[in-house]
Short mmCIF file of the C-alpha atoms (twelve columns), coordinates in Angstrom:
data_MODEL
# 
_entry.id   MODEL 
# 
loop_
_atom_site.group_PDB 
_atom_site.id 
_atom_site.type_symbol 
_atom_site.label_atom_id 
_atom_site.label_alt_id 
_atom_site.label_comp_id 
_atom_site.label_asym_id 
_atom_site.label_seq_id 
_atom_site.Cartn_x 
_atom_site.Cartn_y 
_atom_site.Cartn_z 
_atom_site.pdbx_PDB_model_num 
ATOM 1   C CA . MET A 1   0.000  0.000   0.000   1 
ATOM 2   C CA . ILE A 2   1.244  3.534   -0.785  1 
ATOM 3   C CA . LYS A 3   1.581  5.678   2.344   1 
ATOM 4   C CA . ASN A 4   -0.136 9.063   2.751   1 
ATOM 5   C CA . ASP A 5   0.888  12.463  4.092   1 
ATOM 6   C CA . THR A 6   -0.283 11.711  7.664   1 
ATOM 7   C CA . TRP A 7   1.895  8.603   7.879   1 
ATOM 8   C CA . ILE A 8   4.907  10.328  6.243   1 
ATOM 9   C CA . ALA A 9   4.708  13.213  8.744   1 
ATOM 10  C CA . GLN A 10  4.459  10.823  11.704  1 
ATOM 11  C CA . MET A 11  7.454  8.841   10.521  1 
ATOM 12  C CA . ALA A 12  9.456  11.983  9.749   1 
ATOM 13  C CA . ALA A 13  8.942  13.013  13.388  1 
ATOM 14  C CA . GLN A 14  10.676 9.727   14.278  1 
ATOM 15  C CA . GLY A 15  13.653 10.510  12.005  1 
ATOM 16  C CA . MET A 16  12.686 8.974   8.650   1 
ATOM 17  C CA . ILE A 17  13.371 12.257  6.740   1 
ATOM 18  C CA . ALA A 18  15.681 15.019  7.956   1 
ATOM 19  C CA . PRO A 19  15.383 17.891  7.445   1 
ATOM 20  C CA . PHE A 20  11.621 17.597  6.980   1 
ATOM 21  C CA . GLU A 21  9.253  20.172  5.491   1 
ATOM 22  C CA . PRO A 22  5.630  19.479  6.629   1 
ATOM 23  C CA . SER A 23  4.012  21.183  3.643   1 
ATOM 24  C CA . LEU A 24  4.731  21.637  -0.045  1 
ATOM 25  C CA . ILE A 25  6.955  24.710  -0.501  1 
ATOM 26  C CA . ARG A 26  6.592  26.607  -3.801  1 
ATOM 27  C CA . GLY A 27  8.310  29.871  -2.883  1 
ATOM 28  C CA . ILE A 28  10.771 31.235  -0.353  1 
ATOM 29  C CA . SER A 29  11.414 34.690  1.015   1 
ATOM 30  C CA . SER A 30  14.238 36.470  -0.704  1 
ATOM 31  C CA . GLU A 31  16.189 39.601  0.143   1 
ATOM 32  C CA . SER A 32  13.424 41.667  -1.442  1 
ATOM 33  C CA . THR A 33  9.837  41.588  -0.172  1 
ATOM 34  C CA . ALA A 34  8.646  39.333  -3.015  1 
ATOM 35  C CA . MET A 35  8.643  35.567  -2.766  1 
ATOM 36  C CA . ARG A 36  11.075 33.781  -5.077  1 
ATOM 37  C CA . PRO A 37  9.418  30.800  -6.795  1 
ATOM 38  C CA . VAL A 38  11.133 27.443  -6.309  1 
ATOM 39  C CA . ILE A 39  10.661 23.981  -7.764  1 
ATOM 40  C CA . SER A 40  8.399  22.514  -5.090  1 
ATOM 41  C CA . TYR A 41  9.686  20.390  -2.231  1 
ATOM 42  C CA . GLY A 42  8.238  18.957  0.953   1 
ATOM 43  C CA . LEU A 43  5.226  16.863  1.897   1 
ATOM 44  C CA . SER A 44  2.536  16.115  -0.695  1 
ATOM 45  C CA . SER A 45  -0.584 13.912  -0.569  1 
ATOM 46  C CA . TYR A 46  1.133  10.574  -1.178  1 
ATOM 47  C CA . GLY A 47  4.812  11.405  -1.324  1 
ATOM 48  C CA . TYR A 48  7.663  13.655  -0.358  1 
ATOM 49  C CA . ASP A 49  9.656  15.849  -2.763  1 
ATOM 50  C CA . ILE A 50  13.299 15.923  -1.722  1 
ATOM 51  C CA . ARG A 51  15.834 18.593  -2.652  1 
ATOM 52  C CA . LEU A 52  19.126 18.466  -4.494  1 
ATOM 53  C CA . SER A 53  22.078 19.199  -2.242  1 
ATOM 54  C CA . PRO A 54  24.421 22.025  -3.282  1 
ATOM 55  C CA . THR A 55  27.456 20.077  -2.017  1 
ATOM 56  C CA . GLU A 56  28.267 18.183  -5.206  1 
ATOM 57  C CA . PHE A 57  27.153 17.446  -8.764  1 
ATOM 58  C CA . ARG A 58  29.258 15.423  -11.202 1 
ATOM 59  C CA . ILE A 59  28.952 15.019  -14.956 1 
ATOM 60  C CA . PHE A 60  30.206 12.130  -17.066 1 
ATOM 61  C CA . ARG A 61  32.838 13.122  -19.587 1 
ATOM 62  C CA . HIS A 62  34.258 11.240  -22.510 1 
ATOM 63  C CA . ILE A 63  37.816 10.041  -22.070 1 
ATOM 64  C CA . PRO A 64  39.069 8.620   -25.398 1 
ATOM 65  C CA . GLY A 65  40.116 4.997   -25.112 1 
ATOM 66  C CA . THR A 66  38.232 4.320   -21.871 1 
ATOM 67  C CA . VAL A 67  35.037 2.431   -21.130 1 
ATOM 68  C CA . VAL A 68  32.910 3.015   -18.035 1 
ATOM 69  C CA . ASP A 69  32.998 -0.225  -16.071 1 
ATOM 70  C CA . PRO A 70  30.622 -0.609  -13.102 1 
ATOM 71  C CA . LYS A 71  32.915 -3.295  -11.634 1 
ATOM 72  C CA . HIS A 72  35.992 -1.052  -11.813 1 
ATOM 73  C CA . PHE A 73  34.575 2.450   -11.819 1 
ATOM 74  C CA . ASN A 74  37.111 5.147   -12.650 1 
ATOM 75  C CA . PRO A 75  36.240 8.395   -10.833 1 
ATOM 76  C CA . ASP A 76  38.134 10.289  -13.554 1 
ATOM 77  C CA . ASN A 77  35.119 9.632   -15.814 1 
ATOM 78  C CA . LEU A 78  33.234 12.230  -13.751 1 
ATOM 79  C CA . GLU A 79  34.050 15.903  -13.487 1 
ATOM 80  C CA . PRO A 80  32.665 18.216  -10.826 1 
ATOM 81  C CA . ALA A 81  30.108 20.775  -11.961 1 
ATOM 82  C CA . ARG A 82  30.349 24.328  -10.677 1 
ATOM 83  C CA . LEU A 83  27.554 25.677  -8.476  1 
ATOM 84  C CA . HIS A 84  26.197 28.895  -10.003 1 
ATOM 85  C CA . THR A 85  24.058 31.530  -8.286  1 
ATOM 86  C CA . ASP A 86  21.786 34.242  -9.649  1 
ATOM 87  C CA . SER A 87  18.438 35.805  -8.748  1 
ATOM 88  C CA . SER A 88  16.666 32.508  -9.532  1 
ATOM 89  C CA . GLY A 89  18.719 30.538  -7.004  1 
ATOM 90  C CA . GLU A 90  21.663 28.153  -6.899  1 
ATOM 91  C CA . PHE A 91  22.066 25.705  -9.777  1 
ATOM 92  C CA . PHE A 92  24.297 23.313  -11.664 1 
ATOM 93  C CA . ILE A 93  24.294 23.096  -15.451 1 
ATOM 94  C CA . LEU A 94  23.718 19.695  -17.020 1 
ATOM 95  C CA . PRO A 95  24.906 19.908  -20.649 1 
ATOM 96  C CA . ALA A 96  22.768 18.688  -23.532 1 
ATOM 97  C CA . HIS A 97  22.810 14.908  -24.068 1 
ATOM 98  C CA . SER A 98  24.793 14.276  -20.902 1 
ATOM 99  C CA . TYR A 99  24.439 12.364  -17.665 1 
ATOM 100 C CA . GLY A 100 25.041 13.656  -14.147 1 
ATOM 101 C CA . LEU A 101 25.066 12.527  -10.536 1 
ATOM 102 C CA . GLY A 102 23.860 14.593  -7.606  1 
ATOM 103 C CA . VAL A 103 22.939 13.872  -4.012  1 
ATOM 104 C CA . ALA A 104 19.830 14.441  -1.909  1 
ATOM 105 C CA . LEU A 105 19.920 17.156  0.716   1 
ATOM 106 C CA . GLU A 106 17.648 15.134  3.011   1 
ATOM 107 C CA . ARG A 107 18.900 12.119  4.934   1 
ATOM 108 C CA . LEU A 108 16.564 9.120   4.933   1 
ATOM 109 C CA . GLN A 109 16.135 6.295   7.427   1 
ATOM 110 C CA . ILE A 110 13.679 3.836   5.895   1 
ATOM 111 C CA . PRO A 111 11.584 1.552   8.167   1 
ATOM 112 C CA . ASP A 112 12.052 -2.192  7.727   1 
ATOM 113 C CA . ASN A 113 8.584  -2.752  6.209   1 
ATOM 114 C CA . ILE A 114 8.847  0.075   3.642   1 
ATOM 115 C CA . THR A 115 10.510 0.411   0.252   1 
ATOM 116 C CA . VAL A 116 10.822 3.864   -1.290  1 
ATOM 117 C CA . VAL A 117 10.677 4.526   -5.007  1 
ATOM 118 C CA . CYS A 118 12.262 7.753   -6.217  1 
ATOM 119 C CA . ILE A 119 10.677 9.218   -9.375  1 
ATOM 120 C CA . GLY A 120 11.300 12.322  -11.471 1 
ATOM 121 C CA . LYS A 121 9.380  15.582  -11.132 1 
ATOM 122 C CA . SER A 122 7.272  16.690  -14.082 1 
ATOM 123 C CA . THR A 123 8.783  20.203  -14.046 1 
ATOM 124 C CA . TYR A 124 12.163 18.742  -15.008 1 
ATOM 125 C CA . ALA A 125 10.662 16.106  -17.318 1 
ATOM 126 C CA . ARG A 126 9.130  18.919  -19.384 1 
ATOM 127 C CA . CYS A 127 12.665 20.285  -19.852 1 
ATOM 128 C CA . GLY A 128 14.056 16.950  -21.053 1 
ATOM 129 C CA . ILE A 129 15.582 15.887  -17.723 1 
ATOM 130 C CA . ILE A 130 15.023 12.244  -16.855 1 
ATOM 131 C CA . ALA A 131 15.627 11.162  -13.266 1 
ATOM 132 C CA . ASN A 132 16.626 7.522   -12.958 1 
ATOM 133 C CA . LEU A 133 14.041 5.477   -11.067 1 
ATOM 134 C CA . THR A 134 15.854 4.637   -7.835  1 
ATOM 135 C CA . PRO A 135 14.742 2.486   -4.875  1 
ATOM 136 C CA . ALA A 136 15.638 2.872   -1.214  1 
ATOM 137 C CA . GLU A 137 15.004 -0.559  0.260   1 
ATOM 138 C CA . ALA A 138 13.741 -1.619  3.671   1 
ATOM 139 C CA . ALA A 139 16.038 -0.361  6.471   1 
ATOM 140 C CA . TRP A 140 18.242 1.679   4.081   1 
ATOM 141 C CA . ARG A 141 19.623 4.943   5.458   1 
ATOM 142 C CA . GLY A 142 21.684 7.829   4.156   1 
ATOM 143 C CA . HIS A 143 21.616 10.504  1.433   1 
ATOM 144 C CA . LEU A 144 20.451 9.156   -1.930  1 
ATOM 145 C CA . THR A 145 22.787 9.559   -4.876  1 
ATOM 146 C CA . LEU A 146 20.556 10.756  -7.716  1 
ATOM 147 C CA . GLU A 147 21.099 10.189  -11.444 1 
ATOM 148 C CA . PHE A 148 19.939 12.510  -14.220 1 
ATOM 149 C CA . SER A 149 19.979 12.342  -17.996 1 
ATOM 150 C CA . ASN A 150 19.549 15.456  -20.138 1 
ATOM 151 C CA . SER A 151 17.773 14.100  -23.209 1 
ATOM 152 C CA . SER A 152 17.276 17.543  -24.734 1 
ATOM 153 C CA . SER A 153 19.514 19.326  -27.223 1 
ATOM 154 C CA . ALA A 154 19.979 22.258  -24.812 1 
ATOM 155 C CA . ASP A 155 21.909 22.696  -21.574 1 
ATOM 156 C CA . CYS A 156 19.617 22.684  -18.535 1 
ATOM 157 C CA . ARG A 157 19.778 24.153  -15.054 1 
ATOM 158 C CA . ILE A 158 19.421 21.733  -12.154 1 
ATOM 159 C CA . TYR A 159 18.489 23.775  -9.072  1 
ATOM 160 C CA . ALA A 160 20.100 23.058  -5.708  1 
ATOM 161 C CA . ASN A 161 18.102 23.417  -2.478  1 
ATOM 162 C CA . GLU A 162 14.883 22.925  -4.474  1 
ATOM 163 C CA . GLY A 163 12.700 19.942  -5.336  1 
ATOM 164 C CA . ILE A 164 14.402 17.410  -7.589  1 
ATOM 165 C CA . VAL A 165 12.578 14.050  -7.246  1 
ATOM 166 C CA . GLN A 166 9.548  12.645  -5.442  1 
ATOM 167 C CA . LEU A 167 9.657  9.748   -3.011  1 
ATOM 168 C CA . LEU A 168 6.784  7.248   -2.857  1 
ATOM 169 C CA . PHE A 169 6.595  5.052   0.253   1 
ATOM 170 C CA . LEU A 170 5.317  1.504   -0.292  1 
ATOM 171 C CA . GLU A 171 4.430  -0.712  2.660   1 
ATOM 172 C CA . GLY A 172 4.658  -4.482  2.574   1 
ATOM 173 C CA . GLU A 173 4.785  -7.397  4.935   1 
ATOM 174 C CA . PRO A 174 8.023  -7.303  6.958   1 
ATOM 175 C CA . CYS A 175 10.851 -8.822  4.942   1 
ATOM 176 C CA . GLU A 176 13.115 -11.573 6.224   1 
ATOM 177 C CA . VAL A 177 16.333 -9.821  5.157   1 
ATOM 178 C CA . SER A 178 16.464 -6.009  5.074   1 
ATOM 179 C CA . TYR A 179 19.060 -3.829  3.375   1 
ATOM 180 C CA . GLU A 180 20.672 -3.269  6.764   1 
ATOM 181 C CA . THR A 181 20.817 -6.941  7.797   1 
ATOM 182 C CA . ARG A 182 22.364 -7.987  4.483   1 
ATOM 183 C CA . ARG A 183 24.914 -5.144  4.834   1 
ATOM 184 C CA . GLY A 184 24.014 -3.410  1.569   1 
ATOM 185 C CA . LYS A 185 26.933 -1.729  -0.165  1 
ATOM 186 C CA . TYR A 186 25.256 1.701   -0.347  1 
ATOM 187 C CA . GLN A 187 24.254 1.908   3.321   1 
ATOM 188 C CA . ASP A 188 24.962 5.171   5.210   1 
ATOM 189 C CA . GLN A 189 25.846 7.281   2.160   1 
ATOM 190 C CA . SER A 190 27.043 10.753  3.087   1 
ATOM 191 C CA . GLU A 191 25.923 13.994  1.442   1 
ATOM 192 C CA . MET A 192 28.396 13.386  -1.377  1 
ATOM 193 C CA . VAL A 193 27.986 11.533  -4.676  1 
ATOM 194 C CA . THR A 194 28.573 7.799   -4.139  1 
ATOM 195 C CA . LEU A 195 30.117 6.037   -7.141  1 
ATOM 196 C CA . ALA A 196 29.244 2.591   -8.489  1 
ATOM 197 C CA . ARG A 197 30.345 -0.292  -6.275  1 
ATOM 198 C CA . VAL A 198 30.370 -4.069  -6.624  1 
# 
């Protein structure tokens, strides 16, 4: 069963999402008196929109003669993207037809009878940005590493400290072996991009 806003708020109070925003935020106060619009984040009816952390964003680059190998991942295949700031907010630029990795600002601690599915926001989808469908399994904890593909022929801004993907919480019967008990390789990720591991 998919979990609703009441349940998400109760569980957030117990540490499932931190920091937690109890309502959907669409604007924030700026230095002027007007509200600055943001890509929404926070609690929604049946999900929670997490934010992209400003700490790090990396973009795949082509290195002639090399192949990306998930069993022997070379960190040199990724280059750090610069964090830009203007009156619209803080953002990274994801070049046209490229792939990038970011990290969630919020830290998650998933209960052992819940699996979370992370899906893209329609605001970014309408710009050609595809967020990879990512799970956070039962008893997983940490900051999600998030993956984005720019399928458009134009560079695109990816805003930090604003909504980037939505989490859907799915409840099931308690599992016999959780992510924590099997010592999953991506447990306790920090607020930095975590590279492929085997």
